[in-house]
N, C-alpha and C positions, 0 to 999 in steps of 0.2 A: 631674434625671433627665427630666420632663418634656421640656427641650429637647434634652438630650445625645443620647438615643437616637435619636430622628429623624434629627438632624446624621450621627451615625453612619451610620445605615441610610443616608442618601442620600450622603455620602462614599462607602460601598461598592460603591454602584452607578458612580459618578461615576469614581473613581479605576480600578475592575476597565475601565469603558471606555475611559478615556484608555490604559489599561495595552496592551489588546488593539490601540487604535488605533495605538498606536506600533508594532506589529509587530517587538515585542524578543525574541519566542517564534515567530516566524513560520517557515514552511518555507525551506528553503537554497532558494536561484537554481535556477530550473526548467531542467533539462537536457532534456529529451526533448520528444515532441510532445503532451504532455497538460495543456494548459494548461487543460483543461474542468475539470481537478480543483482547479485553483486558483480559479475563476471558480465552481465550487458552493461551496467552502470560504468564499470570500469572501461571496457572496449569504447563505448559512447565518448568517455571524458576525454580518453586519448585522441581519438580520430577527433573530435570535434576541438578539440584544446592546440594541435599540428595545424588545423586549419585556422585557428583563431590568431597563433600568434605569427604563423606565416602571412596571412592578411595585413596583421599591422606590422610588420616588419618592411613588406613590401609597398605598405603606403607611407612609412618612415622613410622611406629610399625615394621615395616620388614627390614628397613634400619637400625633402632636401635637395633631390636632384632639379627640379624645374621649377621651385618657388623664385616668383617674381620673373622668370628670364623667359619663360615658355607662353608664347599666345594660342590662343583656342584656335582650333583647326581643325576640319572636318576628317575623319576617318572611315574609309570604307570598310563594311563588314568583312570579317573573316571567318567563313566557313568551316576552314580547317580545324582554326583554332576552338571554335564553340563545338564543333565535334567532340573535340581533345575533352573539353573542359564536361561537357553533358556525359560522355562516356565514363570520365574520373568519378566525378558525382555520383553517378549513379551506381558505381563500382561500392563506393566508400558506404552509400546508403544499405546496398545489398547486405554488406557485410555486417553494418550494424542489425538491421533486420532479422538475419541468422537465428542468432542465441533468442530472440524473442519469440520466433516461430518453434523452437524449440522446448522454452519455459511453457509455451502455450499449451504443446502438447501435455507437458506432464498436469497444467492446471485442470486439465479436460479430463484428466487420466485418475480418477478418485480411486484409491486404494478399499479393496473389500472390507478390509478391516478395521475400518475406521470408526470413529466415535463421533456422532451425529450432536451438534448443540445449535440450539435456533436463538436466534441472536437478534432483537427487538431494539431498536433506537426510537426514543421519543425525548421529548424537550422537557430536561436535559439530562439524560441517563441512560444507561446501557441495563437491559433485561435478561436474561438467560434462562431456557429450558432446556431439561433433557426430557429423555422419552421415556425412564421408568423401567421396571423389570422387563415389561413384554416388548420393549424396543421399538416402539410405535407411538407417536406422538397424537394427541388428541386430537380430535376436530376443532376448530376454531371459526370465530365470525365476529367479524368488527364491531356488529350491533350489539353484542355482548362484553366488548369491552367496558370496564368499569375500574376505578381506585382500586378494586379489590381482587379485579381480574386483568390483570394489564394485556395478555395473551388473548382474551377474548375467547376460553377456553368453554366448549360446549358440555354442559352438566350432563347433557341426555349422552353423550357418547363415552362408553365404559372405558375407552381406550385411554382418556384422559385422565383418569381418575388416581394414575399414578406417576404421571406427569410430575417433573420437580420444576418450580419455578424460584429463580432467585432473583430481584427484584432490586436493582442498582448494582449488584455484583457484593464482595469479590466473586470471581470465577477460579477453580480450580482445573487444573488439566494435568494429566500423567505424563511425565517424560517418555520420548521415545516413541508414542502413540499417534497416529495419523488421526488427526481431528478435521472434522468438515462443518463449518461454519455455516450457516443459512440465515440469509438478514432480510428481516422484514423491517416497515418503518411506521409506526405508527401517526405521524403528523407531515413531515416535511424532510427534505432530504438530508441524511447524514453519510457521515464516512468513518468506517471503522478502521483505526491505524495504530499498528503496533511496529514500531521501527525494527525493534530486534528480531522478529518473527519475518520482516519484509512484507508484511499483510496489510493490504489498503484497498478499501474498497467499499462502494456507494451503498448504502441501506435506501431503497428506493419505495416510496409510497404506491400500494398498489402493484407491487410484484418482488420477487424473493430472486435475490441474489446469492450466491455460494461460493468458497473458497476456501481450499484444504491447506494443512499445511501439517508437520511434525515437530513438536517442541523438544528442543535436543539438548538442553541445560536448565537445569534445576534455578529456581531463582524467583524474583515478583518482578513483575512489569507492569508498563501502564498503556492502556487502550486508550487511545482519546478519539475524539471527533475533529477530523480533519476539513469538514465541509461547514462553512457560517451557517449555523441552524436557527437564529435568535440572540435574544440578549446576554442568554447563560450560557452560552455556546462555550467559554471557557471553562467552565465547570465541568464540561462532560466528558468525565476522564471513569476508568475503572480499572482497579487491579487485577490482574492475572499470576495467579502464584502456579508455577511448574512444579509438581512435586513428583514423588515416586508414586507407583501404582496402589503400592498397600493405603500411603497416604490418603491418594484421590478418594478410595474404594471407602474410606474410613469416613472422609469428608461427605460425601455423597450420601452414604446412609445414614447418617446423622438428619439430612434434610428434611421436613415433612413434605409428603406428598399433597397434592390437590386435595385429596379426598381428606388427609389428614387435617390441612391447613381450614378447611370449610367445619368441621369440627368445635 
């Protein structure tokens, strides 16, 4: 036992580090502009991984070195050692925070040429709304929400007549075009997650949250709800198709506006 336990502790650390380094569990290939997210994850994994391995190897050494031989004894505080550990820990935390601050500065700097899409989460589907030719979303009111008016668009507001509503998806987006998603929730807390885009954000009842990204690869992706929202949470998914600009415009033009849908 004196030898077996330290070996087991060391193996846990080394095997864990090896599996992580092999990236068998890593994120799918990046399909947006958010490579900074991958940079942050890599830096955090490396720093915490080194600490994880070091602590386990030291633990394995102590278990082997002092197993059954050392009596417990009182040890006085070592202020110098504590200050050193505090400094090293603070430095490593600061190093991990810097990329996050840089990414956050990009998140809040929304591009001026963005395509704006409103996303409404409800049990258990994602709904989308485009502002139409006028580029302005029509006014909404939760008291106007019905099965035929999922966004609660006010029919008395003329700016909402040309809005385009997609119930349950799919959503088409143009490649290499910045997209700003604005989120609302109709009922409970949801979370919109597309791993390839590195997009993950809550849809919160009573407020609007938003995030932007630029799709960089054409293809079909899946948006899922990553916040448990009820018994059918597992089916709350939606396809997202990233296509060239011409195909996107053709798809959007073929969809009925709010006014046309009411005829």
